[in-house]
C-alpha positions in Angstrom: 3.3 28.5 3.2 4.9 29.6 -0.1 8.4 31.8 0.2 6.3 34.2 -2.4 3.0 34.3 -1.0 1.1 37.5 -0.7 4.0 39.2 -3.1 2.7 40.9 -6.6 5.2 40.7 -9.3 5.0 42.9 -12.7 6.8 41.1 -15.7 7.0 43.5 -18.4 7.1 41.4 -22.0 7.1 37.9 -20.5 7.9 36.5 -24.1 11.6 37.4 -24.6 14.7 35.4 -23.0 14.6 33.4 -19.8 11.8 35.8 -18.8 9.3 33.2 -19.6 11.4 30.5 -17.0 11.3 32.8 -14.5 7.8 34.3 -14.4 7.0 30.6 -14.1 8.8 30.0 -11.4 7.6 33.1 -9.7 4.1 32.1 -10.1 5.0 28.4 -8.9 6.3 29.6 -6.0 3.3 31.3 -5.0 3.6 35.0 -6.3 0.5 36.4 -7.7 2.0 37.6 -11.3 1.0 40.5 -13.2 2.3 40.4 -17.2 2.0 42.7 -20.0 3.4 42.0 -23.7 4.9 44.0 -26.4 6.6 41.9 -28.6 4.9 38.2 -29.1 1.1 38.0 -27.5 1.0 34.2 -28.5 4.5 33.3 -26.3 3.3 35.6 -23.3 -0.2 34.1 -23.5 1.8 30.4 -23.5 3.0 31.5 -20.7 0.1 32.5 -18.5 -1.3 29.3 -19.5 1.7 27.8 -17.7 1.3 29.9 -14.6 
């Protein structure tokens, strides 16, 4: 069982700084990730595609 299975994470503005890498790692480790964007929709969508 994954370390983050059954956990939900809310990430605000997943397109800035190191947040995309952290968001991807959370998803790969089993968390359900909810993402919002405020500055760059295209980058945020790219993060979503990697999860």
